[in-house]
N, C-alpha and C positions, 0 to 999 in steps of 0.2 A: 261340386265337379260339372262341369258343361253337361248334359244330358244329349246323347246321341240316339237317333230312331232309324229304325231298319223301316226303309219305305217300301217295302212290297209284303203285302198289301196296305199297307200303314196309313198315317204313321204308328209302330208300335217301338213303344218304350222296349231300351235289351238291357238288362241288367251286367253293370258292371264285369263280371267274373265271366257272361259269354263274349262279350267285346275282347276281354284277355284273351280268351281260349281261339277266338277268330282271330287272333294278331300272331299266333303260334306261327309255324312254318307248314306247310301243307305237305303229307304225306304222297310221296311219288304212287300211281297207281299200278307200278311192277315190283313194290319192293313188299316184300316178306309182313314190316310193318302193316301194311293196306290190308294184303290177304288176310292175317288175324281181324284187323278191325270189318271187314267184307263178311268173312264166316261169322262174324258174331252177331254182325246187323242180319245174316240171314235166318241164323236160329232163332233169333229175337222177332223177324217176323212169321215165323212157323207159329210161334207163342200166339202173337198178335192174334192172325188167323186162325188159330185154331185148328193148326192141322198138322200132320206128321208128315207131308208130303215136302218135296222140292219148292221154295218161293223164288220166281223168279222177279229179281231187281234188274232194272232198266237204268241204266246211266244214260239219262237222254231228257230230254224234254215231256212235259207230259201228253203231248198230241201224238209221243211216236209209238205209246201204246195201242195206237187206232192201225196201226201198220200190221201188228201180229195175227 
């Protein structure tokens, strides 16, 4: 199989199972399925940052946080 690379900030080898997941259709951000995934990510972020407070997740470029 020809190796494919993710070029940000790469080149970074991408395992085949990851490439296959990325080839699946995206979840629209207004579906119940996306809301469930988003909620799970927010709960995981609480653990990651070792807090019980709500975690703000920005769906934007990294510099968008500078505007808060």
